[in-house]
C-alpha positions in Angstrom: -16.9 30.0 9.2 -18.9 27.6 10.0 -17.3 24.4 9.2 -20.7 22.6 8.9 -21.3 24.5 5.7 -18.3 23.5 3.9 -17.6 21.2 1.1 -14.8 19.0 0.0 -14.3 17.0 -3.2 -11.8 13.9 -2.7 -10.4 12.3 -5.6 -9.9 8.9 -5.3 -11.4 5.6 -3.3 -8.7 4.1 -2.0 -7.0 4.2 1.9 -6.4 7.8 1.8 -9.7 9.2 0.0 -12.3 7.2 2.2 -10.4 7.5 5.5 -10.4 11.2 4.7 -14.1 11.0 3.6 -15.5 9.1 6.8 -13.3 11.6 9.3 -14.4 14.6 7.6 -17.8 14.1 7.6 -17.8 13.1 11.4 -16.8 16.6 11.5 -19.4 18.1 9.6 -18.2 18.2 6.1 -20.2 18.1 3.2 -18.3 15.4 1.0 -18.2 13.6 -2.1 -15.3 11.2 -3.2 -14.6 10.9 -7.0 -13.5 7.3 -8.8 -12.9 6.5 -12.3 -13.8 2.9 -11.3 -16.2 1.1 -8.6 -14.7 0.8 -5.2 -12.8 -1.2 -4.4 -11.1 -0.1 -7.9 -9.9 -3.4 -9.3 -6.2 -1.6 -10.6 -5.7 0.4 -7.4 -2.6 -0.6 -4.8 -5.1 -1.1 -2.2 -7.9 -3.5 -3.8 -5.6 -7.2 -3.1 -6.3 -9.9 -1.4 -3.6 -8.5 1.7 -1.5 -6.3 3.2 1.0 -6.6 6.3 0.5 -4.9 9.2 3.4 -4.3 11.5 4.2 -1.5 14.3 7.9 -2.7 13.5 9.3 1.1 12.1 13.1 0.5 12.4 12.8 3.5 15.2 10.6 5.8 13.6 8.4 6.6 17.1 5.3 8.6 15.0 5.1 6.0 12.5 4.8 3.8 15.4 2.8 5.5 17.8 0.3 5.9 15.0 0.3 2.0 13.6 -0.3 1.0 17.4 -3.5 3.2 17.5 -4.0 2.1 14.3 -3.9 -1.6 15.8 -6.7 -1.1 18.0 -9.0 0.6 15.8 -8.2 -2.7 13.3 -9.6 -5.1 16.8 -12.7 -2.7 16.6 -13.0 -3.1 12.9 -13.4 -6.8 12.6 -16.3 -6.9 14.8 -17.8 -4.9 12.9 -17.0 -6.8 9.2 -17.5 -9.8 11.4 -21.1 -8.6 11.8 -21.1 -7.1 8.0 -19.7 -10.0 6.6 -19.2 -12.8 8.0 -15.3 -12.3 7.8 -12.6 -10.7 9.6 -10.5 -7.9 8.5 -7.6 -8.2 10.5 -5.6 -11.5 10.9 -3.4 -11.3 14.2 -0.6 -13.8 13.6 2.2 -12.0 14.3 5.1 -11.2 11.5 8.1 -12.9 11.7 11.0 -10.8 10.7 14.2 -13.1 9.9 17.6 -12.3 8.3 19.9 -14.8 6.1 22.7 -13.3 8.6 22.7 -11.1 11.4 20.0 -8.5 12.2 20.3 -5.1 10.4 19.8 -1.8 12.4 15.9 -1.7 10.8 15.3 -4.7 13.5 17.6 -3.7 16.2 15.9 -0.2 17.0 12.5 -1.9 16.3 13.1 -4.2 18.7 14.5 -1.4 21.3 11.9 1.1 20.5 8.5 -1.3 20.8 6.9 -1.5 24.0 8.1 -4.1 26.3 6.1 -8.1 25.3 5.8 -6.9 21.3 8.8 -8.9 20.2 10.2 -12.5 20.4 13.5 -12.7 19.2 15.0 -16.0 17.5 18.4 -16.2 17.8 19.8 -19.7 16.2 18.4 -21.5 13.0 17.3 -24.1 15.1 15.3 -22.1 17.2 13.6 -20.9 13.8 12.9 -24.2 12.7 11.5 -25.5 15.8 8.8 -22.6 16.0 7.8 -22.8 11.9 9.0 -26.0 10.0 7.8 -24.5 6.8 11.1 -22.8 7.2 13.3 -25.4 8.1 15.3 -25.7 5.0 15.0 -21.9 4.4 18.6 -21.2 5.5 17.4 -17.9 7.9 19.9 -17.3 11.0 17.8 -15.1 13.2 15.3 -12.9 14.0 12.2 -12.1 15.9 8.3 -11.9 16.0 6.3 -8.5 15.8 3.5 -10.2 17.9 1.4 -7.5 17.7 0.9 -7.7 13.8 -0.4 -9.8 11.1 -2.2 -9.4 7.4 -5.5 -7.6 7.1 -7.8 -8.7 4.0 -7.2 -4.9 2.0 -10.3 -5.0 0.0 -12.6 -6.1 2.5 -10.8 -3.5 4.6 -11.6 -0.6 1.3 -15.2 -1.6 0.9 -16.4 -1.6 4.6 -14.8 2.1 4.7 -16.4 2.7 1.3 -19.7 1.3 2.9 -19.5 2.9 6.5 -19.0 6.8 4.3 -21.8 5.9 2.2 -24.1 5.2 5.1 -22.5 8.8 7.0 -24.1 9.8 3.8 -21.1 11.0 2.1 -21.6 10.8 -1.3 -19.9 8.9 -4.4 -19.1 9.3 -8.0 -18.0 7.0 -10.0 -17.3 5.6 -13.4 -14.7 6.1 -16.0 -16.1 9.5 -17.4 -18.1 10.4 -14.3 -15.8 9.7 -11.9 -12.6 10.6 -14.0 -10.9 14.3 -13.6 -10.2 16.8 -16.3 -9.4 19.5 -14.8 -9.4 22.2 -12.0 -12.5 24.7 -11.6 -10.6 28.1 -9.9 -12.1 31.1 -9.7 -10.8 34.9 -10.6 -8.1 34.7 -8.6 -6.7 31.0 -8.9 -8.0 29.4 -6.0 -9.2 26.0 -6.8 -12.9 25.7 -6.5 -13.5 21.8 -7.3 -13.0 19.7 -10.9 -14.4 19.2 -14.0 -14.9 15.2 -14.8 -14.6 13.6 -18.2 -18.0 13.7 -18.9 -18.0 17.6 -18.5 -19.3 18.0 -15.5 -18.7 20.4 -12.6 -18.3 19.7 -8.9 -18.0 22.8 -7.2 -16.2 22.7 -3.6 -14.4 24.9 -0.5 -12.0 22.4 -0.6 -10.7 19.6 -3.1 -8.4 16.5 -2.2 -6.5 15.4 -4.1 -6.3 10.9 -2.9 -5.5 9.2 -6.0 -2.5 7.2 -4.8 -0.1 6.8 -8.1 -2.1 9.1 -10.5 -1.6 11.9 -7.8 1.6 13.1 -9.9 -0.1 13.6 -13.3 -3.0 15.6 -11.6 -0.8 17.4 -9.2 2.8 19.0 -9.9 5.1 17.2 -7.6 7.8 16.7 -9.7 10.9 15.5 -7.9 8.7 14.8 -4.7 6.4 11.7 -5.9 6.7 9.0 -8.7 4.7 6.0 -9.7 6.5 2.7 -9.5 5.0 -0.8 -10.5 6.3 -3.4 -8.0 5.4 -7.5 -8.9 3.5 -9.5 -7.3 2.5 -13.3 -7.3 0.1 -15.9 -5.5 0.7 -19.5 -6.0 -2.2 -21.9 -5.0 -1.0 -24.4 -2.6 -2.5 -27.9 -2.7 -4.9 -28.9 -0.4 -1.9 -31.6 0.9 0.2 -28.4 1.6 -2.4 -25.9 3.2 -2.1 -27.0 6.8 1.8 -26.0 6.8 1.2 -22.0 4.9 -2.0 -21.2 7.1 -1.9 -18.2 9.4 -2.0 -20.4 12.6 1.2 -22.0 11.4 3.4 -19.9 9.5 2.6 -15.5 10.1 3.5 -13.0 7.4 7.5 -12.7 6.4 10.0 -10.7 5.7 13.0 -12.9 4.4 16.1 -10.1 5.5 13.7 -7.7 3.1 16.2 -4.9 3.7 18.8 -7.1 1.9 16.4 -9.8 -0.4 13.2 -7.3 -0.8 11.1 -10.0 -0.3 8.1 -10.8 1.5 5.2 -13.0 1.6 2.0 -14.2 3.6 -0.1 -17.4 4.1 -2.4 -18.5 2.3 -5.8 -16.8 2.1 -9.3 -18.3 2.2 -8.9 -19.8 -1.5 -5.2 -21.4 -0.9 -3.4 -18.3 -2.6 0.0 -17.8 -0.6 1.4 -13.8 -2.1 4.8 -13.0 -2.2 5.7 -9.5 -3.3 8.9 -7.8 -3.1 9.4 -4.6 -1.8 12.5 -2.7 -3.8 12.8 0.5 -6.2 10.0 -0.8 -8.5 9.4 -0.3 -12.3 8.6 2.9 -14.1 6.4 3.6 -16.8 6.7 6.8 -19.5 3.9 6.4 -21.6 5.2 7.7 -25.3 2.1 9.9 -25.5 3.2 12.1 -22.6 3.7 15.7 -24.0 4.9 17.2 -20.6 8.4 19.2 -20.5 9.3 16.3 -17.6 7.7 13.3 -17.8 5.5 11.4 -15.4 5.6 7.7 -14.6 1.9 6.4 -14.7 0.6 3.3 -13.9 0.2 0.6 -16.7 -2.4 -1.7 -15.0 -4.9 -4.2 -16.1 -7.4 -1.6 -16.8 -5.4 -0.4 -19.5 -3.1 -3.5 -20.2 -5.2 -6.5 -19.5 -2.6 -8.4 -21.1 0.1 -7.5 -18.6 1.8 -10.0 -16.3 4.6 -9.1 -14.3 8.5 -8.6 -16.5 10.0 -12.3 -16.5 13.0 -10.7 -14.9 11.3 -10.5 -12.0 9.6 -13.8 -12.4 13.2 -15.2 -11.8 14.0 -13.6 -8.7 10.1 -14.6 -7.7 11.5 -18.4 -8.7 14.8 -17.9 -6.8 13.3 -16.9 -3.8 10.9 -19.6 -3.4 13.3 -22.6 -4.5 15.8 -20.9 -1.4 12.6 -20.3 1.2 9.7 -22.7 0.0 11.6 -25.6 -2.2 8.6 -27.9 -1.8 6.6 -25.2 -4.0 9.5 -25.0 -6.3 7.4 -26.6 -9.0 4.1 -25.2 -8.9 2.4 -23.0 -11.3 1.8 -19.1 -10.5 -1.6 -18.6 -10.4 -1.7 -15.0 -10.9 0.1 -11.9 -10.9 0.2 -8.0 -10.9 1.9 -5.1 -10.9 1.4 -3.0 -7.5 2.0 0.7 -8.5 3.1 2.3 -5.2 3.1 6.4 -5.2 6.7 6.6 -4.1 7.3 9.9 -2.2 11.1 11.4 -2.6 11.8 10.3 1.6 9.3 7.2 1.9 7.0 9.5 4.2 3.7 10.6 3.4 2.5 14.1 1.6 -0.5 15.7 3.7 -0.9 19.1 3.5 -2.6 21.8 1.3 -0.6 22.9 -1.6 1.3 25.8 -1.8 0.3 28.6 -4.0 -2.8 26.7 -4.8 -5.7 28.0 -2.4 -8.4 25.3 -2.3 -6.0 22.4 -3.3 -5.4 19.9 -0.7 -2.8 16.5 -1.0 -3.2 13.4 0.7 -1.0 10.7 -0.4 2.4 8.8 -1.0 1.7 5.2 1.2 5.3 4.4 -0.1 4.2 1.3 -0.1 3.6 1.2 3.6 0.1 3.3 3.6 -2.2 1.2 3.7 -2.3 -0.2 7.4 -3.1 3.3 8.8 -6.5 3.0 7.1 -8.6 3.6 9.8 -6.7 6.6 11.4 -5.5 8.3 8.2 -8.6 10.3 8.2 -7.6 12.1 11.6 -4.4 13.3 10.5 -6.0 14.5 7.2 -8.8 16.3 8.5 -6.4 17.5 11.3 -4.0 18.9 8.2 -7.1 20.4 6.6 -8.2 22.5 9.3 -5.1 23.7 10.2 -4.3 21.3 13.1 -0.7 21.2 13.5 1.1 18.9 15.2 3.9 16.4 15.3 2.5 13.6 13.1 1.4 16.6 10.5 4.4 18.5 10.7 5.9 15.2 9.4 4.0 14.6 6.7 3.4 18.7 5.5 4.6 19.9 1.6 8.4 19.0 1.7 11.4 19.8 -0.6 13.3 17.0 -1.5 17.0 17.6 0.0 20.4 16.7 -0.9 20.1 13.4 1.6 17.2 11.4 0.4 15.6 9.5 2.9 13.9 5.6 2.2 11.8 3.4 3.5 14.1 1.4 6.3 13.0 -1.7 4.5 13.4 -1.0 1.0 16.0 -3.3 -0.6 18.6 -0.7 -2.5 19.1 -0.8 -6.2 17.7 1.5 -9.0 14.7 2.2 -10.7 14.3 -0.2 -14.2 12.0 1.3 -17.1 9.0 -1.2 -17.6 9.1 -0.8 -21.3 12.9 -2.3 -21.3 11.2 -5.7 -19.7 9.5 -8.4 -21.4 6.1 -9.2 -19.8 6.3 -13.0 -19.0 3.9 -15.5 -20.8 1.6 -17.3 -19.5 3.9 -20.9 -20.2 6.3 -19.2 -18.4 4.6 -18.9 -15.1 3.9 -22.5 -15.2 6.1 -24.5 -13.2 7.2 -26.5 -15.8 9.7 -23.7 -16.9 11.3 -23.8 -13.7 14.5 -25.1 -15.2 14.5 -21.7 -17.6 13.9 -19.9 -15.0 
C-alpha cells in the first residue's frame, strides 16, 4: 500500500501529537490534528512557562541516548525560534542534582553512564555554596551539575511545533465541539476508521492516534496501565532587587534531593517568575457523574474549574521547602498556581503502539511527568512504531500489561496518591506571604 495515500487523525496537539504530526507528514502521510482548545491548549501539561531538560536517567541508556539526540535538535530549534519569534526555546544553563545527605542510586548511575565531561561533582556543602551563593543556606551536602541540560520554554516549544506542522500542510481542527472527541467510527469488521467529534462531524482516516495526554484513559481503555494524576505547581514573582540571584546564569534548574523530597525549581523567566514543582505520586480526581464500571481519574483544570488553586496541604509543603531552601523568599506571595496533570503509566514509561484487538487505533501517550524534553524526536519513535519499524526504542514503549513488580520513574519520590476532593483548595488569602506563620 502506498504510504502517500494513507491518512491519519491525531487526537491532541501536545508534545506527542505535534511531534507525530510533523514526522508522519514528512513521511508522506495526510495528517489532521484535532484538539478541544486552540493550541497551545491552556490546560495541557505541555503548556507551561518551563520544563526541565536533562539527559540524566539513572542508568537507563535508552532514555539517555534519546535525550542526547533531542539535545542536538533543541539547539537547532533555538536558531529557528530566534528567527521566528526572537526568543530561544532552550536555555542551556545546566541542571543541579543536590542532596541533603549522600547521593542516591539515581544520581550515581546517571554520573556513571553519561559521557565523560557531562557532569561536575560537588563533594561538600562549601563547594556548593561557593558555586551557587543563592543556595548557601539550603543545607545541601553534595551533588552534581549536569552540564548539557537546562530549561525549555514549553509553551513556545508547542507553539513552534504547531506552526511548523501548519507550514508543512498538516490540517488542524480546534474547538470545544469541532475538536472534541465523541466516539470512534468503525467499519463492519470493527476496525477503527476515524472519529465523530462533538459537533457531529465524521472524520475518516486509515489510522487514529490518541495522543490526548491525561485525557487518553477516558478515550482508550487502559485500565491498570495509565491514569491522570494532578501535581501542584506554583510561581513566585521575584522582586527586582533579588532577581540577579535567581537568573539561570547564576542558578540553574535545581532538583532538591527530588527522589526523597519531590521538589525541584527553575531559574526565573523573563517576567521574573520562579517556578517550583513537586514530582510525587500526585492527586486523583474521580468525577461523581462518571458511570463507568471502573472509575477513571480525569484532569480537573482551570478550563472547567476556574476557581481552583492548588490544595492547601500542598501549599504548606511548598512553604516549608521555600523556608529551608530559599529563606529570603519566605515572605513573598505565591503569584500563580496550577495543577499539572501527568499521564502516568504504571511503570513510568511511554506507551507508543498500535492498540491490540483494535485495528486502526494507536496510542502515543504516558509522558509520566518527563515526556516534554523529547518533543523534537518523539515523532520519529511514533512514526517508526506506526509503520512497524521495530527497534530497541519502540520495543521499550510497546503495549504492555502491568506486572507485579512496578518500575517507577527514578526521580519520583515515594508516597501514595491522594484524592483531590479530600483536599480543600487554598484560598487567595492563604497564598499571600502574610500567611506564612499559619502555613
